[in-house]
C-alpha positions as YAML, in Angstrom:
chain: A
units: angstrom
residues:
- id: 1
  name: MET
  ca: [-1.55, 9.79, -7.40]
- id: 2
  name: GLY
  ca: [-0.27, 11.46, -4.16]
- id: 3
  name: ILE
  ca: [-3.70, 12.40, -2.99]
- id: 4
  name: SER
  ca: [-5.00, 8.85, -3.62]
- id: 5
  name: GLU
  ca: [-2.14, 7.30, -1.64]
- id: 6
  name: LEU
  ca: [-2.67, 9.87, 1.16]
- id: 7
  name: ALA
  ca: [-6.52, 9.08, 1.34]
- id: 8
  name: PHE
  ca: [-5.54, 5.13, 1.41]
- id: 9
  name: CYS
  ca: [-3.06, 5.83, 4.41]
- id: 10
  name: VAL
  ca: [-5.48, 8.08, 6.33]
- id: 11
  name: GLY
  ca: [-8.32, 5.55, 5.86]
- id: 12
  name: VAL
  ca: [-6.18, 2.76, 7.31]
- id: 13
  name: LEU
  ca: [-5.17, 4.91, 10.17]
- id: 14
  name: ALA
  ca: [-8.71, 6.12, 10.82]
- id: 15
  name: PHE
  ca: [-9.92, 2.47, 10.80]
- id: 16
  name: GLY
  ca: [-7.08, 1.49, 13.07]
- id: 17
  name: HIS
  ca: [-7.82, 4.32, 15.55]
- id: 18
  name: PHE
  ca: [-11.44, 4.42, 15.60]
- id: 19
  name: ARG
  ca: [-12.52, 0.86, 14.80]
- id: 20
  name: LEU
  ca: [-9.58, -1.20, 16.46]
- id: 21
  name: GLY
  ca: [-8.86, 1.12, 19.22]
- id: 22
  name: LEU
  ca: [-5.03, 1.14, 18.56]
- id: 23
  name: GLY
  ca: [-2.90, 3.19, 20.72]
- id: 24
  name: ILE
  ca: [-0.29, 5.78, 19.45]
- id: 25
  name: ALA
  ca: [2.54, 3.30, 19.46]
- id: 26
  name: ALA
  ca: [0.44, 0.52, 17.40]
- id: 27
  name: LEU
  ca: [-0.57, 3.39, 15.05]
- id: 28
  name: GLN
  ca: [2.97, 4.25, 14.42]
- id: 29
  name: THR
  ca: [3.72, 0.72, 13.52]
- id: 30
  name: LEU
  ca: [0.44, 0.61, 11.35]
- id: 31
  name: THR
  ca: [1.54, 3.94, 9.71]
- id: 32
  name: PHE
  ca: [4.89, 2.22, 8.86]
- id: 33
  name: PHE
  ca: [3.34, -0.81, 7.41]
- id: 34
  name: THR
  ca: [0.64, 1.09, 5.48]
- id: 35
  name: LEU
  ca: [3.33, 3.32, 3.95]
- id: 36
  name: VAL
  ca: [5.34, 0.50, 2.96]
- id: 37
  name: CYS
  ca: [2.24, -1.38, 1.25]
- id: 38
  name: GLY
  ca: [0.83, 1.83, -0.24]
- id: 39
  name: ASN
  ca: [4.09, 2.63, -1.90]
- id: 40
  name: GLN
  ca: [4.47, -0.79, -3.38]
- id: 41
  name: ALA
  ca: [0.89, -0.30, -4.83]
- id: 42
  name: THR
  ca: [1.86, 3.03, -6.38]
- id: 43
  name: THR
  ca: [4.91, 1.67, -7.96]
- id: 44
  name: TYR
  ca: [2.98, -1.10, -9.80]
- id: 45
  name: ALA
  ca: [0.09, 1.53, -10.78]
- id: 46
  name: VAL
  ca: [2.36, 3.96, -12.28]
- id: 47
  name: ARG
  ca: [4.39, 1.47, -14.35]
- id: 48
  name: ALA
  ca: [2.32, 2.13, -17.59]
- id: 49
  name: ARG
  ca: [0.10, 4.82, -18.93]
- id: 50
  name: GLY
  ca: [-2.81, 2.25, -19.63]
- id: 51
  name: ARG
  ca: [-4.36, -0.11, -17.25]
- id: 52
  name: ILE
  ca: [-2.23, -2.00, -14.96]
- id: 53
  name: TRP
  ca: [-2.80, -5.39, -16.78]
- id: 54
  name: SER
  ca: [-1.97, -3.79, -20.05]
- id: 55
  name: SER
  ca: [1.81, -3.37, -19.39]
- id: 56
  name: PRO
  ca: [4.14, -6.25, -19.76]
- id: 57
  name: HIS
  ca: [4.83, -8.26, -16.60]
- id: 58
  name: PRO
  ca: [7.02, -6.54, -14.15]
- id: 59
  name: CYS
  ca: [10.71, -7.73, -14.14]
- id: 60
  name: ARG
  ca: [11.92, -10.42, -11.70]
- id: 61
  name: TRP
  ca: [13.92, -7.65, -9.85]
- id: 62
  name: LEU
  ca: [11.00, -5.53, -9.25]
- id: 63
  name: VAL
  ca: [8.85, -8.45, -8.03]
- id: 64
  name: SER
  ca: [11.61, -9.73, -5.85]
- id: 65
  name: SER
  ca: [12.34, -6.41, -4.17]
- id: 66
  name: SER
  ca: [8.66, -5.76, -3.60]
- id: 67
  name: VAL
  ca: [8.21, -9.17, -1.90]
- id: 68
  name: LEU
  ca: [11.34, -8.75, 0.07]
- id: 69
  name: ASP
  ca: [10.27, -5.14, 1.16]
- id: 70
  name: VAL
  ca: [6.79, -6.30, 2.34]
- id: 71
  name: PHE
  ca: [8.25, -9.40, 4.04]
- id: 72
  name: ILE
  ca: [10.85, -7.44, 6.04]
- id: 73
  name: ALA
  ca: [8.17, -4.71, 7.05]
- id: 74
  name: ALA
  ca: [5.75, -7.35, 8.09]
- id: 75
  name: THR
  ca: [8.46, -9.24, 9.98]
- id: 76
  name: LEU
  ca: [9.39, -6.11, 11.82]
- id: 77
  name: ALA
  ca: [5.90, -5.05, 12.56]
- id: 78
  name: GLY
  ca: [4.62, -8.65, 13.42]
- id: 79
  name: PHE
  ca: [7.34, -9.53, 15.85]
- id: 80
  name: GLY
  ca: [7.61, -6.02, 17.32]
- id: 81
  name: TRP
  ca: [11.27, -5.47, 16.38]
- id: 82
  name: LEU
  ca: [11.98, -1.63, 16.87]
- id: 83
  name: MET
  ca: [8.30, -0.91, 17.12]
- id: 84
  name: THR
  ca: [5.16, -2.12, 18.78]
- id: 85
  name: PRO
  ca: [3.84, -5.38, 17.39]
- id: 86
  name: LEU
  ca: [0.62, -5.77, 15.43]
- id: 87
  name: PRO
  ca: [-1.27, -8.95, 14.98]
- id: 88
  name: VAL
  ca: [-0.77, -10.85, 11.92]
- id: 89
  name: TRP
  ca: [-4.58, -10.43, 10.79]
- id: 90
  name: VAL
  ca: [-4.06, -6.58, 10.94]
- id: 91
  name: LEU
  ca: [-0.98, -6.80, 8.58]
- id: 92
  name: ALA
  ca: [-2.81, -9.30, 6.30]
- id: 93
  name: SER
  ca: [-5.64, -6.73, 6.04]
- id: 94
  name: VAL
  ca: [-3.45, -3.95, 5.27]
- id: 95
  name: LEU
  ca: [-1.76, -5.88, 2.50]
- id: 96
  name: ALA
  ca: [-5.10, -6.99, 1.03]
- id: 97
  name: GLY
  ca: [-6.29, -3.33, 1.24]
- id: 98
  name: ALA
  ca: [-3.08, -2.28, -0.70]
- id: 99
  name: MET
  ca: [-3.96, -4.91, -3.35]
- id: 100
  name: VAL
  ca: [-7.44, -3.43, -3.72]
- id: 101
  name: PHE
  ca: [-5.90, 0.10, -3.65]
- id: 102
  name: VAL
  ca: [-3.62, -0.59, -6.56]
- id: 103
  name: PHE
  ca: [-6.84, -1.15, -8.67]
- id: 104
  name: VAL
  ca: [-8.51, 1.91, -7.37]
- id: 105
  name: LEU
  ca: [-5.38, 3.93, -8.00]
- id: 106
  name: ASP
  ca: [-5.25, 2.49, -11.48]
- id: 107
  name: LEU
  ca: [-8.86, 3.75, -12.13]
- id: 108
  name: VAL
  ca: [-7.92, 7.19, -10.89]
- id: 109
  name: LYS
  ca: [-4.59, 7.25, -12.95]
- id: 110
  name: VAL
  ca: [-6.66, 6.18, -16.18]
- id: 111
  name: SER
  ca: [-9.31, 8.78, -15.75]
- id: 112
  name: VAL
  ca: [-6.72, 11.60, -14.91]
- id: 113
  name: PHE
  ca: [-4.73, 10.68, -17.92]
- id: 114
  name: ALA
  ca: [-7.70, 10.75, -20.22]
- id: 115
  name: ARG
  ca: [-8.95, 14.03, -18.94]
- id: 116
  name: LEU
  ca: [-5.42, 15.47, -19.47]
- id: 117
  name: LYS
  ca: [-5.11, 13.72, -22.74]
- id: 118
  name: ILE
  ca: [-1.80, 12.00, -21.78]
- id: 119
  name: GLY
  ca: [-2.68, 8.35, -22.53]
...
């Protein structure tokens, strides 16, 4: 799971550096926001041993804290409070990438669990 999240974060940072041409300060902001979104994706992926959609719906507290966490991080990164600001489309792209990542991570998790005979 950790290797998958590392790959997601490195991929986003490589895209930000090589394709978007972001400087060091903007890459630091991108790292912050990517870690927040990647950790949220990991949290939802590891909730159950089976597929992500096979577990009961997450409780209201988990969803609320996730939304608040991403909102605060996006606000800080978007307005440039305590960091270099990033455009909203970059933040939205990272969030969309994290939503795709959660399903990729789910595939990895299920295959690893099957191989280890955990699930």
